[in-house]
Each structure stands twice: as C-alpha cells, then as structure tokens.
N, C-alpha and C positions, 0 to 999 in steps of 0.2 A: 327504340325502332326495332320493327321484326326486320331479321333475315327474308329472304324469299322463300330462301331452302325449308323455312316451319313453315311457310304456310301451304294451306291443302285446300287444291287440287295441286298436288307436287309436279316439276317436269315429268316425271316418266308417265305419271295419271292423264297429263295433255299431250302428250307427242302419241301416247297409247292411244286416246280419244283420234287424236288428228289422221292417224294412219286408218285406224278402220274405216272412218265414215267419210275419208277421199276415197277408198276404193270401192266404195258403194256404186252400184251403175246412176244412180239418180244425180251423185256429187258432179257440182261445178262450184268452182269459186265465184262469189259474188262478184261485181262490178267497184271498183272505188274509183268514183267521179269527181274528178275537180269542178266543184261549183265556181266560177269566174266571177260570174253574176252575182252570188251570193255573198264573196267575198266584199265586191265592189261596194254593194250595198250596205257591206255592216263593215266597211272600212278598214279590210283585213288583208294581208300578203296574200295565203290562199286557205281555202274552203277544202277541203276533203269531205263524203259523203259516201260513205258505205254502204251501200245500196242493196239490204236483205229483201227487195218484197219479190224477188219470186225464187225464194230459198226451195229449194225441192218441190217446187208447183205451189207450197202452203203458203207463201206469201211470207214471211215471217222467219226471225232468226232462231225462235223457241224449235223449230224443226232440228237445230242440231243439238238440240239438249233434251230432249224427250225420247227420240228412239237410241241414243247410243242409253240411257239410261234406263229404259225397258230390257234392252239387249244382255247389258250388264247383270241385270238382276236375273233373267233368265239362264244366261251361263253361269252365274254363280251359285246357280238349281241346278246344274248338269243337266238343263235342256237347250237342243239345238233349235236356236230360234226358227219359227216356220214348221218344225215340224210337228206332227200330231198330237203329240203330246202336249204343244203348248194352248188347243184349244181347250183345256181346263184349266186353264189359269185366266184370272180377272185384272187388268191394270186398273188401279183406281187413281184420282186425282183431283183434288181440287182447281179452277181456273177463273181467272177475268174473263176468259176466250180463247188467247194464244195457245197458250202449255196446253188447255183440255184438246185443243185442234190436235197439236201434235201429238202427242197420249194416243188420241183416239188413230190414228193417222200409223203409227209406228205398232199398236196394237193389231190393227189390219195386218201391215206388211206382216209381221211375226205371228198370226195364228191366235192370239189370244180375244179374250175377249175386253170391254174397257167400258169404266163406269166413272162418269164424271160428274162432281159436285162444283154446284155454280151459287153463289147470292143471289139474291133477291134484285140487284140493279144490270146483272148480264141481260141484254139486250138478245130480243129473239133473233137474231139474226147470228150471231157469234154461236148462239145453242143451235141453229138448224144447220150449220156449217159442221158442227160436232158428230151431230145426229146421223146426219148425211155420210161422214166417215163412219160410220157403224157403231155408236157408243151408245148407251141408256148415258141418260142426262137424272140427275137428283136435283132438286131444289132444295136450298137450304134456307129458313128464314135469318137472317143477315147478313153480313157484309165477307168478302172475300177470309177474313180471317177464321171466320165460324165455318164457314167451306173447309179449309185447312183443316180445321180441328174434326166436323162431321168426316173426309175423308181417309185422317188417323185413326179412328176410332172404327171404321169400316174395315179397316187392314190387319185384321187380328186372326183370321185363316189364314192357316200354311198354304191355300188354293190362290188366293190374293196379293197384290204385289203392289205396294205402297207409291207411285213414280211422283214423288214430290220435288218441287223446286224451292221449297221453303222448311227451313231445320232449325227449331228457335232453340236447339242443344244440338250435342256432338255423337248423334245417336246413328244419324239413316248416311248412309256411304252412298244411296241413289242418289240423294242430293248432291255430293261432292263428283258422282259421276256426270249429273245434269251439268254442272259448271264444267266440269272436261271436256264436255263436248259444248259448250260456250264459247272456251277457249278458243276452238279453231277459228272462229270469229276473229279474234284478235293476231292467232299467225298469220292468217291472211292478211289483214291489214297490216303488218309488220314487212313482210315481204313485197306487198304492194307500194308502200311508203319507200321503202329500200329500194324498188325497181325505178323510183323517180328521186329518190338520190332525196326525200325530204324526211327529217325528222320535226314529229307536231309538238309545237309547244303546247298545247293546251289538246285534253281530248274531253269534249261533256256526252255524258252516257244519261241515259233515261233508267230511272232507276223506282223499281215498286218493292219486291222485297231482297232485292238485289243482285239475286245470280247471275242476269245477262252481263251486268256492269262489272260483278266481279269475276268471271269467265271473261271476258274480252281482255281487262286489265290487265289480270294474269298471264293472258295470254300473248299480249303486247309486250311484257315484263323479260317472261322468258326469250322469246322469240329474238326481239331487238336488243336485250341485254342492259336496255335504260327504264326506270322506272317511269311509267308517265304519269303524267304531272293530268289527272281527270278533275275535273269537277262534276258533282254531281247535278242531275235533274228530275225535282219530282213537283207533285200539285200539289198547292199550299196545302187543299183539302186533307192530304195524305201523307204529309212529309215526316213519315216516321225515320229516315235514315239520317235525315237534318237533325231531328230532334238528336238521336243516338250518335252520332258524332260528335254534336254540342257535348251531350253528359259522359262520351265514353263507353258507354256500356247501352246494349238493347235496350230501347225505349218506345211504349206504345204510345199513337195518338187516337182519341176518343173520335168519336163522333160514325155518322155513316159513310165519311170516305167517297163522297159523292165528287166527281167528277168525269168529263168527260175524254178523259186519256185513261178510259177505264183500265188499261193494262197498269198502272201506277194507283190504282185503290188499293192499298196496301195498309195495314196500319201499325208493322211490325215487323223489322227485317229481320233475315235467316241471317241465322248466327256466323255461318263459315264465309259469306258474303260480305256480311261487317266488319269481320277480319281481314279480308284484305282490305276492301274499300276504305278502311281508318287510315290503311297503312299507305296509299296513293293519292285520297281527294285530299286539296290541298283547299279547293273552293267547294260550295254546296250553294243551290239557288233552288228554292220554290216557284212555282210560276201560276198564274191564273190562267184558266180556262180559257178567256177572250186571245188571248195572248198565242194560246199551240191552235185556236179554232185561226187567226188573222195569218200565222206566219204557215200553215196547213195550204188555206188558198190559195197565200200567194205563189208557194212554191210549186203545188199543182198547176197554176198556170204558167209559171217561166217565172224568172225574172231575169232581165238586166241582159238576156239572148239567153238563157241556160237553159237546158230542154226541161219540160215538165216532168216534177217529179213525184212519180207513184208512191205516196205515200196516205195514210191514218189516222189515226185519232192519237195514238199511243206512238205510232212511228215516226211522230214528229216532232215527240217532246223533247228529245237532246236538241235536236236543231232550234229549239224554241225556246230552250234554257238558254244558246247562244245567242239568239236572235236578241232577247230581252235584255242580256248583260250588256251585249256591243252597240246596244241603242240608248243603255243609259250613262250618261256620262261617269257617275261614280262609280258603279259597278265597274268599268269597265277599266277604271284605273285598278281598285282595289282585285280585279283578277286578273291584271297583267296584258290585258290586249290591246295592241296597237297596229298599225298600219304594216308592220313587218311579222303578223302572227301568224303563226299556219295550226290551223284549227282542223282534227277530225272530229266528225259525228256521224252517227249511226241512224241511219233509217230502216226503222227495226218491222215494219210492215208495212205491206202494200194495203189498198183499199180491200174493203169486202165486196166480193165478187158481183155485178149486176145483178144474178137474180134474186142474192138474198138482201138486197137494200130496201125492197118491197117491206121488208121485217123491220126496218131501223124506225 
C-alpha cells in the first residue's frame, strides 16, 4: 500500500492549485445536491451529486484542469499569463471534447493560440464549441489515443505548449498540474460534505484516462484525511482502467472504443492517474451505452421529486454506474451498497448548448 505522501500531485501542489483557481473572478464553488428521489429509487441512504454543469460557464469539470495546467506552463517559462508575449505561443492538446474546449477557453484567457487534435468519432457539436473559442482543429484518422500521440509529436517546438491530461510515462509535469486542478473538485466536495456532517461510504467516478477521477480522489483524501472508497466507472467498449487495475499495470484495450459516453472513449489510462486510482479503487464497473442513456433521460426529466439534472452523455456516466450496480442484486451485495449507504457521484458536464445540437 502506497502512502498518500508518495502520490503525485502532492498536498502542496493541490492546495496551491486551489488557492490560485479560487482567486479567479470566474470562480464559484459548484453545488452539491442531495438527490433524495434518486436515493429512494436506488434503495440507498443518501446520494450526493456534485454538479459541474455550469463550471466557469463551460459546463464541465475539465475547466478546472486545463486552465491551471496552461497557466503553470506559461509561468514556468517566465511569462505572465495574458501578457503580449503569450501571443507567440500555441497550446496543443488531444481531446474527445471537454478537455479541448477547456484548453481553447484558457488559451483565449491567457492570450495564446490553441490547436486541438481530435479522433474520427468526435462529433461536430463538440468541435464547433472548440472552434468558437478560437482554437484550430486537427482531425486525426483514429481514436483519442492516436490524437494524444499526434499532439505530443506536434509539441516539439519551444513555442508550442503541450497541455495534456494524459501521460503514459512520468515525463510530463503539465499532467500533474492538470490533476492538481481537478483536485479542487475533491476539496470542495470534502468541505461541502463536512458541512452536512456526512462521510461518503462510496464514491462512483467516471474514468476515461482517469485524470479527473484521480484528481477528485486525491483532493478528497487530503482534505478529509480519509482515503475515499472509489468505484471506477467506464464504458464497456473502453474499459482500459478496469483492465489495468486487474493486471496491476497500464494495459491498453483494442478496438475503435466506440461509446456515446465520448469522454470515456480512451484505450489506455494515464500513468499518474492510475497510480492514484489503484490505491483508492475498491471496485470497478463497465456499463453499456443503453444504461447511460436510460439514466441520463431519467435524471434529466427529474425522478421522484428531484429537480431535473442538467447533464450529458459523459457527465452522467458515474451516476449511471451507481444505478447499474444498485439495481443488480449481486453487484449491490458485492459493492457493499445498502439502505444506509451514503454515496457521492459527479455530474461532470452539462448539456451541449442548444445552438450546437443541430450538429449532433
């Protein structure tokens, strides 16, 4: 078992990120919703939904990671973010949608250019949102993982900044910075739960390469002082973290990784994220698209008196994983869910805005 002090990003890193991000004029703590109707539907004690649907006006948790990662890269080069000198730099990243949007927004905020690499399955609505935030799009013939390699290959010039939340080795400090940004989510959750006098028994977290989940988990751990009991949730066709947890080392899964939960369409985890998640994950589950769609439609309409949840195809994934487990007698027993369980889940993105939906 690895001590928390051996994991990266460390305590100083995540609280430095929290202090900086919380000082931005756009910063608002996202709400923690007690979903009484959902808890009743699933036969649980309480379900708490951390709602990221309006974070920084971008509608997703990724807005915590990329802006902080880009700002740190500029500062490490002696540049003042937003200064005229930043116009000589280009931020590059691979994305399934939300990370690229956050990089594009951050580049505009700090006066840089942005170039975003996408695989063949990224829909036009997500691409339009990225280009409307000033970024150039480069289409890659392949999956998200192919786009990651293309972005890395493009970042060889000193005036190109790789802002990636995926690191297959231990070479990229920007990936740790981005995870430190995601840790703000965990710190907020721990403080909000403390105010409710609640300690979650389970935390269901959606995982693509694992950066958001790992950042949230390490933030929870540092702020609460208790290791969270994390259940990872992935798409059946892209369950690379589940495979890696099973083998104990980074493991790729083959195929086109097709899933409507597009942000989870990843074939290999990020190594620093995996190192955290293997310490906190007690269970993992992979779900089909039909489960995610059912739960998205159900919660978007409101359930048992709960207010409608503003969510989308990737944002719902962790909640859908909880639904799938809680509704299955054998899984429910194996995961240790019961009528007294207190569960934390993350709505990691809001809906695609209406003007873009014609492109879906």
